[in-house]
C-alpha positions in Angstrom: -19.0 -38.6 -19.6 -20.6 -38.1 -23.0 -20.5 -40.8 -25.7 -19.4 -40.0 -29.3 -23.0 -40.0 -30.5 -24.0 -37.6 -27.7 -21.2 -35.3 -28.7 -22.3 -35.3 -32.3 -25.8 -34.5 -31.3 -24.6 -31.7 -29.0 -22.3 -30.3 -31.7 -25.3 -30.2 -34.1 -27.4 -28.4 -31.5 -24.6 -25.9 -31.1 -24.6 -25.2 -34.8 -28.3 -24.4 -34.7 -27.7 -22.3 -31.6 -25.1 -20.4 -33.4 -27.5 -19.3 -36.2 -30.2 -18.5 -33.8 -27.8 -16.7 -31.5 -26.3 -14.5 -34.3 -29.8 -13.3 -35.3 -31.0 -12.8 -31.7 -27.9 -11.0 -30.5 -28.1 -8.6 -33.5 -31.7 -7.8 -32.8 -31.2 -7.4 -29.0 -28.2 -5.2 -29.5 -30.0 -2.9 -31.9 -33.1 -2.6 -29.6 -30.9 -2.1 -26.5 -28.8 0.5 -28.2 -31.8 2.4 -29.4 -33.1 2.5 -25.8 -29.7 3.8 -24.6 -28.8 6.4 -27.3 -28.1 8.9 -24.6 -25.3 6.7 -23.2 -22.3 6.4 -25.6 -20.5 4.1 -23.1 -23.3 1.5 -23.3 -23.4 1.8 -27.1 -19.6 1.3 -27.3 -19.8 -1.8 -25.2 -22.6 -3.3 -27.2 -20.8 -2.7 -30.5 -17.7 -4.2 -29.1 -19.7 -7.3 -28.0 -21.2 -7.6 -31.5 -17.8 -7.3 -33.1 -16.2 -10.0 -30.9 -19.2 -12.3 -31.6 -18.8 -11.9 -35.4 -15.2 -13.0 -35.0 -16.2 -16.1 -33.0 -14.7 -14.7 -29.8 -17.7 -15.4 -27.7 -16.0 -15.2 -24.3 -14.7 -11.7 -25.1 -18.2 -10.8 -26.5 -19.7 -11.9 -23.1 -17.2 -9.7 -21.2 -18.1 -6.7 -23.4 -21.8 -7.3 -22.8 -21.2 -7.6 -19.1 -19.6 -4.1 -19.2 -22.8 -2.9 -20.9 -24.9 -4.5 -18.2 -23.0 -2.6 -15.5 -23.8 0.7 -17.3 -27.4 -0.2 -17.9 -28.5 -3.2 -15.8 -31.3 -4.6 -18.0 -32.3 -8.2 -17.0 -32.8 -9.1 -20.7 -29.1 -8.7 -21.2 -28.4 -11.6 -18.8 -29.8 -14.1 -21.2 -27.5 -12.9 -24.1 -24.5 -12.9 -21.7 -25.3 -16.6 -20.8 -25.6 -17.5 -24.5 -22.2 -15.8 -25.2 -20.6 -17.8 -22.4 -22.2 -21.0 -23.7 -20.9 -20.5 -27.2 -17.5 -19.8 -25.7 -17.7 -23.0 -23.7 -17.4 -21.2 -20.4 -20.0 -23.5 -18.9 -20.0 -22.4 -15.3 -20.5 -18.7 -16.1 -23.1 -19.6 -18.7 -25.1 -21.5 -16.0 -24.7 -18.6 -13.6 -26.1 -16.0 -16.0 -28.9 -18.2 -17.1 -29.9 -18.5 -13.5 -29.6 -14.8 -12.9 -31.8 -14.2 -15.9 -34.5 -16.5 -14.6 -34.3 -14.8 -11.1 -34.4 -11.2 -12.4 -36.7 -11.6 -15.4 -39.2 -14.3 -14.4 -41.9 -12.9 -16.8 -39.6 -12.9 -19.9 -40.8 -15.2 -22.7 -37.3 -16.7 -22.9 -37.3 -18.1 -19.4 -38.5 -21.6 -20.5 -35.6 -21.8 -23.0 -33.2 -20.7 -20.3 -34.4 -23.5 -18.0 -34.0 -26.1 -20.8 -30.5 -24.8 -21.5 -29.6 -25.1 -17.9 -30.8 -28.7 -17.9 -28.8 -29.4 -21.0 -25.6 -27.9 -19.6 -26.0 -29.7 -16.3 -26.5 -33.0 -18.2 -23.4 -32.3 -20.3 -21.3 -31.4 -17.3 -22.5 -34.0 -15.0 -19.3 -36.0 -15.1 -17.2 -32.9 -14.4 -18.8 -32.0 -11.0 -16.8 -32.8 -7.9 -18.3 -33.5 -4.5 -17.4 -31.3 -1.5 -18.3 -31.7 2.2 -18.7 -28.4 4.2 -18.8 -28.4 8.0 -18.6 -25.7 10.6 -18.0 -25.5 14.3 -20.6 -25.0 15.6 -22.8 -26.6 13.1 -26.1 -25.2 11.6 -24.5 -22.3 9.8 -26.0 -21.0 6.6 -23.8 -21.5 3.6 -23.3 -19.2 0.6 -21.1 -19.7 -2.5 -19.1 -16.7 -3.7 -21.7 -14.1 -2.6 -24.8 -13.8 -0.4 -26.8 -12.4 -3.3 -26.9 -15.9 -4.8 -28.9 -17.2 -1.8 -28.0 -19.9 0.7 -27.2 -23.4 -0.6 -28.0 -25.0 2.8 -26.8 -25.4 6.4 -23.7 -27.2 7.8 -22.9 -30.0 7.6 -23.7 -29.9 3.9 -22.7 -32.1 1.0 -22.8 -30.7 -2.6 -21.3 -30.9 -6.0 -19.4 -28.1 -7.9 -17.5 -27.7 -11.1 -13.7 -27.5 -10.7 -12.6 -24.0 -9.9 -12.0 -21.5 -7.2 -14.9 -20.6 -4.8 -15.5 -18.5 -1.8 -17.4 -20.4 0.9 -19.3 -18.1 3.3 -20.8 -19.3 6.6 -23.1 -17.3 8.8 -24.8 -18.1 12.2 -26.7 -15.9 14.6 -24.5 -14.8 17.5 -21.3 -15.6 15.6 -19.0 -13.6 13.4 -19.4 -14.5 9.7 -16.5 -16.4 8.3 -15.3 -17.3 4.8 -12.8 -19.6 3.3 -11.4 -20.0 -0.2 -11.8 -23.4 -1.9 -9.7 -24.4 -4.9 -11.5 -27.4 -6.3 -9.5 -29.5 -8.6 -10.7 -32.0 -11.2 -10.9 -35.6 -10.0 -10.5 -34.7 -6.3 -13.2 -34.4 -3.7 -12.7 -31.9 -0.9 -13.7 -31.1 2.6 -14.1 -27.7 4.0 -14.1 -27.0 7.8 -15.0 -23.5 8.9 -14.6 -22.2 12.5 -17.0 -19.6 13.8 -16.2 -17.3 16.7 -18.8 -16.0 19.1 -19.3 -12.2 19.0 -18.3 -12.1 22.7 -14.8 -13.4 21.7 -13.9 -10.6 19.3 -13.2 -6.9 19.3 -13.5 -4.3 16.5 -10.1 -2.9 15.4 -9.9 0.3 13.3 -6.8 0.9 11.2 -5.5 4.4 10.4 -2.8 4.0 7.8 -0.9 6.9 6.3 -0.6 5.2 2.8 -3.4 3.8 0.6 -3.0 0.4 -1.0 -1.2 -1.1 2.0 -2.1 -4.7 2.8 -3.0 -5.6 6.4 -2.2 -9.1 7.7 -3.3 -10.4 11.0 -1.5 -13.6 12.1 -0.2 -13.9 8.5 -3.6 -13.8 7.0 -4.6 -11.0 4.7 -7.5 -9.1 6.2 -7.8 -6.0 4.0 -6.2 -3.1 2.1 -6.0 0.6 3.1 -8.0 2.7 3.3 -10.0 0.5 5.6 -13.2 2.4 6.3 -14.8 -0.2 8.6 -13.3 -1.9 11.7 -12.1 -5.5 11.4 -13.4 -8.0 14.0 -10.4 -9.6 15.7 -10.4 -12.6 18.0 -9.2 -12.1 21.5 -5.6 -12.9 22.4 -2.1 -11.8 21.4 -2.1 -11.1 17.6 0.6 -10.1 15.2 -0.2 -7.2 12.8 1.8 -6.7 9.7 1.3 -3.9 7.2 3.1 -4.0 3.9 3.3 -1.9 0.7 5.8 -2.1 -2.1 8.5 0.6 -1.7 7.9 0.9 2.0 9.4 -0.7 5.1 7.0 -3.4 6.5 5.4 -2.4 9.8 5.0 -5.2 12.4 3.5 -5.1 15.9 2.2 -7.6 18.4 -0.8 -6.5 20.4 -3.2 -7.9 22.9 -6.8 -7.9 22.1 -9.5 -7.9 24.7 -13.0 -9.1 23.8 -15.5 -6.4 22.9 -13.0 -3.6 23.6 -12.7 -1.4 20.4 -9.2 -0.3 19.5 -7.5 1.9 17.0 -4.1 1.1 15.3 -2.1 4.0 13.8 0.3 2.8 11.2 3.0 5.0 9.8 4.7 3.5 6.8 8.2 4.8 5.9 9.8 4.7 2.5 12.3 1.9 2.1 15.9 3.0 2.1 15.1 6.4 3.6 16.8 6.9 7.0 15.9 9.6 9.4 18.6 11.6 11.0 18.5 13.5 14.2 20.4 16.7 13.7 22.3 17.7 16.9 24.2 20.9 17.5 27.9 20.3 17.9 29.0 20.9 21.5 30.4 24.4 21.9 34.1 24.7 22.9 34.2 27.7 25.2 38.1 27.7 25.1 38.3 28.6 21.4 37.8 32.4 21.8 40.5 32.5 24.5 43.0 30.5 22.5 42.5 32.9 19.6 42.9 36.0 21.8 45.9 34.4 23.5 47.5 33.9 20.2 46.9 37.6 19.3 48.4 38.7 22.6 51.5 36.5 21.9 51.8 38.0 18.4 51.6 41.6 19.8 54.2 40.7 22.5 56.5 39.5 19.7 55.9 42.7 17.9 57.0 44.7 20.9 60.2 42.7 21.0 61.0 43.2 17.3 60.0 46.9 17.6 62.4 47.5 20.5 65.1 45.7 18.6 64.5 47.8 15.5 64.4 51.0 17.6 67.7 50.0 19.3 69.3 49.3 15.9 68.1 52.7 14.5 69.5 54.5 17.6 72.8 52.9 17.1 72.8 53.9 13.4 72.0 57.5 14.4 74.9 57.6 16.9 77.2 56.3 14.2 75.9 58.9 11.8 76.5 61.7 14.3 80.1 60.4 14.9 80.6 60.4 11.2 81.3 56.7 11.2 80.8 54.4 8.4 77.4 52.6 8.2 77.2 49.2 6.6 74.3 48.8 4.1 73.4 45.5 5.6 72.7 47.2 9.0 70.2 49.4 7.4 68.6 46.4 5.6 68.4 44.5 8.9 66.7 47.5 10.5 64.1 47.6 7.8 63.4 43.9 8.2 62.8 44.3 11.9 60.3 47.1 11.2 58.5 45.0 8.6 58.3 42.0 10.9 57.0 44.3 13.7 54.2 45.6 11.5 53.2 42.1 10.4 53.1 40.9 14.0 51.1 43.8 15.2 48.5 43.3 12.3 48.2 39.6 13.0 48.0 40.2 16.8 45.2 42.8 16.5 43.3 40.6 14.1 43.5 37.6 16.5 42.4 39.6 19.5 39.5 41.1 17.5 38.4 37.6 16.2 38.7 36.0 19.7 36.7 38.8 21.2 33.9 38.4 18.6 33.8 34.7 19.2 33.5 35.2 22.9 30.7 37.7 22.4 28.8 35.5 20.0 29.1 32.3 22.1 25.5 31.4 23.4 25.0 30.6 27.0 24.1 27.0 28.1 20.4 27.9 28.4 20.4 29.4 24.9 22.0 26.3 23.5 19.4 24.2 25.1 16.7 26.3 23.5 18.3 26.1 20.1 18.5 22.3 20.2 15.9 20.6 17.9 12.9 19.4 19.8 11.7 15.7 19.3 8.4 15.2 17.6 5.8 14.6 20.3 5.1 10.9 20.6 7.8 10.0 18.1 9.6 7.5 20.4 6.4 5.9 21.8 3.9 6.3 19.0 2.7 2.8 19.7 2.6 3.0 23.4 -1.1 3.9 23.3 -2.0 1.0 20.9 -3.7 -1.9 22.6 -4.7 -3.6 19.3 -5.2 -6.7 17.0 -6.7 -9.5 15.2 -8.9 -12.5 14.6 -7.8 -14.8 11.8 
């Protein structure tokens, strides 16, 4: 830990750095902008960086300059990014970019200054480093922190010190599948990392074909990737559980058996959550319906015959009375008219029912035709996973 006097000296040095930095960053931004006048995105990022630095927002200025670096990756920018982070007290990123600057611009005149700044930061942060112990099974694996481009830090078993934070520990060994593990290193707590490596003879490549992008693939409850997955995933032999999830879609889960060195393909069809699929079936045809309708028509016509004969008999009796010059009651004539009207109605309904029943009978498809009209299932819909042999190495 730093003493009070050390802190005062360090703060004074920072004041000097601030003045030097303000001048150097203005000059570098002008020269870089002049060399990239054809790229407005680069100019915009550099202007944003200069604006943030003038407000004392050095971390934001560093992020803006990093965007400029992605547009035009000039090694000289790395030095300015490191200074930005140093002024913003983002020590770890400052150290990283000083080192990147030394690696990528070894002939730059500012390299000696970058080395001195690294030593100063390391001295300042010495009390904040935490020790970790990294081992692997089998041992002898080469270790990388966060990315391989930074170079190997040693071979397992390996003891080292890191600042508190989150790191990705990568282990590689010839003949074994590379493995990685996330380390969350907390202040004041040492940590041990144990990584298991699996022989290439124990795994199989699994290719995933997923009908939705942005779906997360879990193997034995461990996140292994996100669709679209262009490269196969190496999965350890044995029975594995695959789970594919995406917000708004029903999770897909499958247990599969993985055989070593046997490539597999897993087809995943995600369905929208809350959306049910219905199989539309044709209602079974009732072949008796046409006959019931025609039977009703026949009964109506039969009734009309009865009422017609009754009306005819009544009119004959009325004619006889008329010829015998007998009195005819008005209600008898009214009854006769009613019988005639009822007869006509019954005949009309009967003919309609017979016609309707006949049409229904003619339009009724045969059993073979009904089978042909039934909806066909989608090929492979019921056993879409029967061909999947699949799965996963954690």
